[in-house]
N, C-alpha and C positions, 0 to 999 in steps of 0.2 A: 504493500500500500504506500502511495506517495505521501511525503510529509505534508503536502497541501491538503490532502484529504483527511489526514489524522490530526493535524495541528494547523487549521486555517487561520487562527487568530492568536494574539498574544495571550489571551485568557486561557487557551488550551495549553500553551506552554507553562503557564502559571500553575494550572491544576496538576499537570504531570510533574512539575518540579516539586510540589508539595509531597508527592508520593515517593520521591527519590532522594530526599535529603533528610537528615535527622531533625527531630522536632526543634531542638535548640537552635539549629541553623535556620530553620524556617522562621522561627520567632525573631531572629536577628534580621533576616532579609525583609520580611513582610511587615514588620511592626512600625508604628509611629510612636508618638509620645502622648501622655495624658489619655484622654478619651478617644484619641485619634480623629478628632473632629476636623483637623486641617486636611488630613488625607481624604476624608469624605467630602470636604468643601472643594478640594482640587478637582475631584471627579465631577461633582455636580456643576461646578463653574464651567468646566470644559464642555460638558453636555449641553449647557445652555446657549452655546455659541452656534448659531444656525446660519445657513447659506441658502440663497435662492439659486436653484439649478439654472444652467444656461439653456437657451432655446435656439434652435436652428443655427448653431454655430459652425456646422460643417465639420470636417475631419479635424481632430485636435491631436497634436503630438506633444505630450508633456516633456519638458526638459527639466530635470531635477538637479543638474550640475550647479554648484554654488561656490562662489569665491568668498573666502573669509580670511582676513588678516594676511593677505598676500598669497594664500594657497587655494588651489582648486580642489574641490571635493565632489564625490560622485552624487551626493544628495545632501540636503541640509540637516543631517542627522549625525550624532556622535555618541561616544561612550563617556558618560559622566563618571567622576571618581566615586568609588565605593570602598570604604575601609574594610579590612579583613576579607578582601575578595576571595583569596585562596582558601579561606575556611568555608565559604559558601559552596564552592565547587573546587575540587583539587586542580591546581594548575590554572586557575581562572585568569590571573593577570597575563600570563604568557599567551593563553588561548585568545583572549580579547585583543591583546596587542597585535598578535599575528593576523587576526581577522581584520583589524582596522587597517593595517598596512596593505593587505590584499585588496580590501574594499575601497580604499582611499577615503576613509573617514577618520576623524580625530579619536585618539584613545587617551584618556586622562588617568595617570597613575596616582593613587593616593599616597600621601605621606605615611599613612598607617596601613599600607598594603602588607601582604605576607612575603613579598619578594622585593629585592633591592633594585634601585634605579639602574645599577650597572647590569643587572640581568635582563631587565625589561626594555630599556631604552633601545638597544640594538634590534630587538624584535619588532618594535613599533616603527622603526625606520623614521621617515620624516613626518609621520602622523602622530608623534608622541608629544603630549602635554604633561607637565608635572604640576600636581595640586599641592599647595603648601599650607599646612597648619602652622602658623607662625611660631617659631621657637622663641623662648624668652632670651636665651643666651645668644649674643651677637656672633660669637665664634661658631656655634652650631649652625646658626642661620647661614653664615657665609660658606661653611663647609657643605651644607645641604645644597645650596644653589650651585656651587662649583661642581659637585658630584652630578647633579641633574643635568647641567650643561654638558659636562664631559661625556655623560651617558647618551647624549643625543636629543634630549628634550629641549625644544626650541621655544616653547610657549609656557609661561608660568601662570597658574591659576591660584590666586589668593582667596581662601574661604574666610569670610568675615562674619558669618552668622552663627558661629560656634564659640562665643566668648567663655562658655563653661559647659559642663555636662548637663544633658537633659535626663529626665527620669527613665523614659522608655520602659514602662512597667512590664510589658510582655517579656522583655529581655531579662529583667530582674527575676520574674517568676520562672524563667527557663534556666536560671543560674548560669548564664553565659560567662565563660572565662576564656582567656587566651594565654597559654594553650588550654584546650578543653580539659575539665576535671575528669579524672577517671573514677567516677562514682558508679555504683551499680546501675542507676538510672541512665547515665550517659552511655555506659557500655551497652545497655539494652537498646537504646535509641540507635546507636551506631550499628549494632548487629542486625537490626531490621533494615538497614540500608547498605547492602553489600557492595554495590557499585561505588558509592561514595567512600565506604570504608577502604576498599582495595585501592582506589585512587589516592586516598590520603596516605596509605602505606607507601605507595610509589613516590609521591611527591614530598613526603615528610610531614610531620605534625605542624599545623599552621601556627606561625609565630610572627610577631611584629618585629621583623629582623632589623629594620632600619632604626627603630626606636631602641631596640636592645643594644645596638652598637653604641649609642650615645648615653644610654642609661646604665650600661653595664649590668643589665638584669640577668638573673639566673633564668634562662629560658625554660627550665623545668619546674618553675614555681608559679602555678596558675594564680591569677588574681582577677577579681571581678572588676577592678579599676581599669579603665581604658588607659593604657600606657601613654597614649598621646597627650593626655591631659597633664601628665607630669612634666612634659616639656613645653606645653603650649602657653603662649601669651594671649591676653585679650588686647589685640592691637588697637592703636589709636591712629590719628592722622599723621602724627610724627613717624610712627612705625612704617606707614605706607610710603612716606617720602623717602625714608631710608631704603626701603625695599626697591623703590623705583630707581634710585641711584645705583643700586647694586646689580640689578637685572637689566641687561641690555637688549633683551628680546621683547616680544609682545607680552603684555601683562593684562590679564583678565581678572576682574574682581567679582567673586561669586557670592550670592546671598543678598542681592539688592532688591528692595521692595518700595523705596520712596524716591520720587523724582528729584527732590533736593539733594539726596545722597548721590544719585546718579550724576547730577550736574557737577557736584564737587569732585567726584571721582574722575570725571573727564578733565576737569581743571588741574587735578593733581598728576595727570599724566597716564591714567589708565587707558589702554588701547581698546578695551571693550568692557562692557558690564554684563553680568549674568544674573538675570531675574530668576529668583528661586526662593522657596520657603523650606528648602532641605527635605522636600517630600513629606513634610509634616513630622519630621523626626526630632526637631529641636524645640519648637514653641507652639503649643496647642492653641494659643490665642492669635495666631497669624492669619491674615486673609489668604484666600486662594491666590496663588501667584499669578495666574492668568488675568485676574481682575486688576492687578497692578501694572500690567504690561502697557496698555494704551497710554496711560498718563506719562509713563517713563519715556515712551517713544515720542510723545508730543513734546516733552521737555528737551530731549536730545536732538530732535530733528531727524530728517529721513536718512542721513548718511552714516551716522555713528553706529558701529556694530553692537547689536544686542543679542545675547544668547538667552535661552529659556530652558528650564526644566520644571518638574513637579507635577506628577500625575499623568504623564503622557503614556498612552497605552495603544496607540494606533497611528496609522498614516493620516487619518482624518484629524487626530489631535495635533499632529505636526502642522497641518494646514491651518488649523485654528490658531495656533501660536503665530505662524507666519502672517496670517490675516490681521492679527492684533499688534504686529510690530516687531516680531522676532526675525532675525536673519538666520538663526541657527537653533536647532532644538536637540537636546541631549537626554538620554535615558540612562538610569542607573540600575534600578531593580530589574527592568525588562531584560537586559542582557544576561542577568544571572538566573532569571526564570528560564531563559533559553538554554543556558549551560546545564542547569539542573535537569531539564527535560530531556535534552538530546546530547549532552556532552559537547565534544568538539564540533559537531554539526549544528549546534544550536544557534550560534551567532549569525551564521550565514542565512539560516532559515528565517530568523527574526528580521534581518535586513530585507530579505525577499518579501516577507509579509508587509513591512512598512512601505517598501517601494511600490508593490502592487496596489496597496490600499491608497497610497497617494495618487497614483496614476488613475485608478478607477474613479476616485472622487474628483480629480481635476477634469476628467472627461465629462463627468456629470455637470460640472460648473462651466465647462467650455473655456478653460484657461490653459495656457501653455507653461506658465511659471508659477511656482508656489506663492510668490508675493502678490500675484493677481487675485488671490483668494479674498483679499480685503475688498475688492470691487463687488464681490458677491454676498457680502455680509448683510444679514437682515438686522436693522437697527444698529448700524456701525457706530462705535464711539468716536469722539473727536480725537484726532491724532495729528 
């Protein structure tokens, strides 16, 4: 049976993933914080964005190629950073980096990945971005940036919406730790997922290797504390200026929801901003990210690059974000649902799903470019 018949949508990959990873992994991947109301709002807000289909447009040949920050991409979709990616699926960082290089879409490696920049940078080729959780220590910061650059990462993504840890109650109930604790419950969960377990044996126990190097942690001592928080600063505008002076490539600021912040970020030298509410994982009182996008586009004007994530589950969602002002759309959970469902075949099938869904909906609207979706909006916002 073809993958299209068995897994025609991202929701099918999500369902399959849940049955192939241990429960504590699922709770990490799928959860948000608080009552998870932001996660719910993201979905409802995206569903509320409607288009008028095109009439008598004749043949339409959609073109998804997109230029961003001087690079050409196959479509306006990329891989967002996900911490502890290799715990979710064994070898996830390398698999996603390899896929991104082949597919010509960006791959963003997290500071709190389970693999080192030196391992993943060469695999990602010229599609590699490095996401920075800002270290307090200037020496560590300088070393991290130098290592990322030497490993081949040309674009830096500074995440600014994680000034401190969130509760993430589902993760607490799952007793998540890195490395995973060897309790009877954990062993039972792993035993019920043999493909994940065998893959983990091959790739090694998931650890925050980059953090361990700086913290000199004993990698065999599990802790429920996220090691990244032991290094992380709550950055201010001065920190951003220092970072801008240190990094000579494109700099993207991730976690922006207010137009005034976006304007100041541009003034401080950011090359692009990334509208995101962290998928609902940080602050349960945040608005749906898609609701913030039009005002930020209106403030920045039509030319400044804007990226978007938070709740995207289909090609139609990508078009919704493009219609409201995004130049580029990234997914985090989605790629990991795909890996959990199909292993190495997952990312290419998810990209196929997104591409075909975008094309089908663009034909319905009678448009050739994703940005033209804004012309089909019903009750379009001012931008």
